[in-house]
PyMOL commands that place a pseudoatom at each C-alpha (Angstrom):
pseudoatom trace, name=CA, resn=UNK, resi=1, chain=A, elem=C, hetatm=0, pos=[5.544, 16.618, 13.337]
pseudoatom trace, name=CA, resn=UNK, resi=2, chain=A, elem=C, hetatm=0, pos=[7.072, 13.274, 12.314]
pseudoatom trace, name=CA, resn=UNK, resi=3, chain=A, elem=C, hetatm=0, pos=[8.287, 12.900, 8.743]
pseudoatom trace, name=CA, resn=UNK, resi=4, chain=A, elem=C, hetatm=0, pos=[7.173, 9.319, 8.087]
pseudoatom trace, name=CA, resn=UNK, resi=5, chain=A, elem=C, hetatm=0, pos=[8.275, 9.349, 4.449]
pseudoatom trace, name=CA, resn=UNK, resi=6, chain=A, elem=C, hetatm=0, pos=[11.873, 9.304, 5.616]
pseudoatom trace, name=CA, resn=UNK, resi=7, chain=A, elem=C, hetatm=0, pos=[11.248, 6.373, 7.971]
pseudoatom trace, name=CA, resn=UNK, resi=8, chain=A, elem=C, hetatm=0, pos=[12.963, 3.020, 7.446]
pseudoatom trace, name=CA, resn=UNK, resi=9, chain=A, elem=C, hetatm=0, pos=[11.011, 1.113, 4.758]
pseudoatom trace, name=CA, resn=UNK, resi=10, chain=A, elem=C, hetatm=0, pos=[12.492, -2.137, 6.060]
pseudoatom trace, name=CA, resn=UNK, resi=11, chain=A, elem=C, hetatm=0, pos=[10.228, -1.892, 9.118]
pseudoatom trace, name=CA, resn=UNK, resi=12, chain=A, elem=C, hetatm=0, pos=[7.066, -2.093, 6.990]
pseudoatom trace, name=CA, resn=UNK, resi=13, chain=A, elem=C, hetatm=0, pos=[6.066, 1.529, 7.539]
pseudoatom trace, name=CA, resn=UNK, resi=14, chain=A, elem=C, hetatm=0, pos=[4.926, 1.800, 3.937]
pseudoatom trace, name=CA, resn=UNK, resi=15, chain=A, elem=C, hetatm=0, pos=[3.165, -1.521, 3.427]
pseudoatom trace, name=CA, resn=UNK, resi=16, chain=A, elem=C, hetatm=0, pos=[-0.557, -1.580, 2.564]
pseudoatom trace, name=CA, resn=UNK, resi=17, chain=A, elem=C, hetatm=0, pos=[-2.808, -3.985, 4.452]
pseudoatom trace, name=CA, resn=UNK, resi=18, chain=A, elem=C, hetatm=0, pos=[-6.433, -5.085, 4.267]
pseudoatom trace, name=CA, resn=UNK, resi=19, chain=A, elem=C, hetatm=0, pos=[-8.293, -6.149, 7.408]
pseudoatom trace, name=CA, resn=UNK, resi=20, chain=A, elem=C, hetatm=0, pos=[-11.513, -8.152, 7.377]
pseudoatom trace, name=CA, resn=UNK, resi=21, chain=A, elem=C, hetatm=0, pos=[-13.586, -6.464, 10.097]
pseudoatom trace, name=CA, resn=UNK, resi=22, chain=A, elem=C, hetatm=0, pos=[-15.611, -9.625, 10.742]
pseudoatom trace, name=CA, resn=UNK, resi=23, chain=A, elem=C, hetatm=0, pos=[-12.787, -12.137, 11.108]
pseudoatom trace, name=CA, resn=UNK, resi=24, chain=A, elem=C, hetatm=0, pos=[-10.084, -9.618, 12.111]
pseudoatom trace, name=CA, resn=UNK, resi=25, chain=A, elem=C, hetatm=0, pos=[-7.744, -11.297, 9.584]
pseudoatom trace, name=CA, resn=UNK, resi=26, chain=A, elem=C, hetatm=0, pos=[-5.131, -8.963, 8.081]
pseudoatom trace, name=CA, resn=UNK, resi=27, chain=A, elem=C, hetatm=0, pos=[-3.652, -9.511, 4.633]
pseudoatom trace, name=CA, resn=UNK, resi=28, chain=A, elem=C, hetatm=0, pos=[-0.685, -7.684, 3.110]
pseudoatom trace, name=CA, resn=UNK, resi=29, chain=A, elem=C, hetatm=0, pos=[-1.755, -6.205, -0.235]
pseudoatom trace, name=CA, resn=UNK, resi=30, chain=A, elem=C, hetatm=0, pos=[1.504, -4.397, -0.990]
pseudoatom trace, name=CA, resn=UNK, resi=31, chain=A, elem=C, hetatm=0, pos=[4.757, -5.032, 0.855]
pseudoatom trace, name=CA, resn=UNK, resi=32, chain=A, elem=C, hetatm=0, pos=[7.103, -2.241, 1.903]
pseudoatom trace, name=CA, resn=UNK, resi=33, chain=A, elem=C, hetatm=0, pos=[9.754, -3.456, -0.534]
pseudoatom trace, name=CA, resn=UNK, resi=34, chain=A, elem=C, hetatm=0, pos=[10.883, -2.129, -2.875]
pseudoatom trace, name=CA, resn=UNK, resi=35, chain=A, elem=C, hetatm=0, pos=[10.329, 1.555, -2.268]
pseudoatom trace, name=CA, resn=UNK, resi=36, chain=A, elem=C, hetatm=0, pos=[7.330, 1.410, 0.021]
pseudoatom trace, name=CA, resn=UNK, resi=37, chain=A, elem=C, hetatm=0, pos=[3.759, 2.308, -0.873]
pseudoatom trace, name=CA, resn=UNK, resi=38, chain=A, elem=C, hetatm=0, pos=[1.788, 5.428, 0.038]
pseudoatom trace, name=CA, resn=UNK, resi=39, chain=A, elem=C, hetatm=0, pos=[-1.521, 7.151, -0.708]
pseudoatom trace, name=CA, resn=UNK, resi=40, chain=A, elem=C, hetatm=0, pos=[-3.562, 4.031, -1.585]
pseudoatom trace, name=CA, resn=UNK, resi=41, chain=A, elem=C, hetatm=0, pos=[-6.880, 4.425, -3.425]
pseudoatom trace, name=CA, resn=UNK, resi=42, chain=A, elem=C, hetatm=0, pos=[-9.220, 1.569, -4.291]
pseudoatom trace, name=CA, resn=UNK, resi=43, chain=A, elem=C, hetatm=0, pos=[-11.204, 1.750, -7.554]
pseudoatom trace, name=CA, resn=UNK, resi=44, chain=A, elem=C, hetatm=0, pos=[-14.994, 2.006, -7.354]
pseudoatom trace, name=CA, resn=UNK, resi=45, chain=A, elem=C, hetatm=0, pos=[-15.437, -1.632, -8.389]
pseudoatom trace, name=CA, resn=UNK, resi=46, chain=A, elem=C, hetatm=0, pos=[-12.873, -2.792, -5.796]
pseudoatom trace, name=CA, resn=UNK, resi=47, chain=A, elem=C, hetatm=0, pos=[-10.666, -4.523, -8.359]
pseudoatom trace, name=CA, resn=UNK, resi=48, chain=A, elem=C, hetatm=0, pos=[-7.740, -2.130, -8.693]
pseudoatom trace, name=CA, resn=UNK, resi=49, chain=A, elem=C, hetatm=0, pos=[-5.564, -0.539, -6.037]
pseudoatom trace, name=CA, resn=UNK, resi=50, chain=A, elem=C, hetatm=0, pos=[-3.588, 2.550, -7.034]
pseudoatom trace, name=CA, resn=UNK, resi=51, chain=A, elem=C, hetatm=0, pos=[-0.694, 3.739, -4.882]
pseudoatom trace, name=CA, resn=UNK, resi=52, chain=A, elem=C, hetatm=0, pos=[2.538, 5.706, -5.072]
pseudoatom trace, name=CA, resn=UNK, resi=53, chain=A, elem=C, hetatm=0, pos=[5.860, 3.869, -4.789]
pseudoatom trace, name=CA, resn=UNK, resi=54, chain=A, elem=C, hetatm=0, pos=[9.403, 5.229, -4.585]
pseudoatom trace, name=CA, resn=UNK, resi=55, chain=A, elem=C, hetatm=0, pos=[11.521, 4.157, -7.586]
pseudoatom trace, name=CA, resn=UNK, resi=56, chain=A, elem=C, hetatm=0, pos=[15.117, 5.223, -7.115]
pseudoatom trace, name=CA, resn=UNK, resi=57, chain=A, elem=C, hetatm=0, pos=[14.858, 8.967, -6.419]
pseudoatom trace, name=CA, resn=UNK, resi=58, chain=A, elem=C, hetatm=0, pos=[11.423, 9.479, -8.028]
pseudoatom trace, name=CA, resn=UNK, resi=59, chain=A, elem=C, hetatm=0, pos=[7.816, 8.555, -7.293]
pseudoatom trace, name=CA, resn=UNK, resi=60, chain=A, elem=C, hetatm=0, pos=[5.760, 6.246, -9.546]
pseudoatom trace, name=CA, resn=UNK, resi=61, chain=A, elem=C, hetatm=0, pos=[2.034, 5.622, -9.725]
pseudoatom trace, name=CA, resn=UNK, resi=62, chain=A, elem=C, hetatm=0, pos=[1.375, 1.856, -9.526]
pseudoatom trace, name=CA, resn=UNK, resi=63, chain=A, elem=C, hetatm=0, pos=[-1.820, -0.079, -10.248]
pseudoatom trace, name=CA, resn=UNK, resi=64, chain=A, elem=C, hetatm=0, pos=[-2.369, -3.524, -8.761]
pseudoatom trace, name=CA, resn=UNK, resi=65, chain=A, elem=C, hetatm=0, pos=[-5.235, -5.915, -9.418]
pseudoatom trace, name=CA, resn=UNK, resi=66, chain=A, elem=C, hetatm=0, pos=[-6.757, -7.120, -6.150]
pseudoatom trace, name=CA, resn=UNK, resi=67, chain=A, elem=C, hetatm=0, pos=[-9.585, -9.459, -5.233]
pseudoatom trace, name=CA, resn=UNK, resi=68, chain=A, elem=C, hetatm=0, pos=[-12.715, -7.428, -4.581]
pseudoatom trace, name=CA, resn=UNK, resi=69, chain=A, elem=C, hetatm=0, pos=[-12.904, -6.280, -0.975]
pseudoatom trace, name=CA, resn=UNK, resi=70, chain=A, elem=C, hetatm=0, pos=[-16.332, -4.656, -1.212]
for i in range(1, 70): cmd.bond("trace and resi %d" % i, "trace and resi %d" % (i + 1))
show_as sticks, trace
zoom trace
């Protein structure tokens, strides 16, 4: 088993992307810096993205407003 959480965040391992399945265009929603981003969840209305980010030696729940992807 590979422990991805210990991977190098500078390589973009923990960035969050959105891909339009029609146009195949990929957009970065959350960059890997600072602290990466894991466990993304989109709200039911598609306006808010919640994810976990590393802040120093702890984890923080972050909310980000996004353009509706639904």
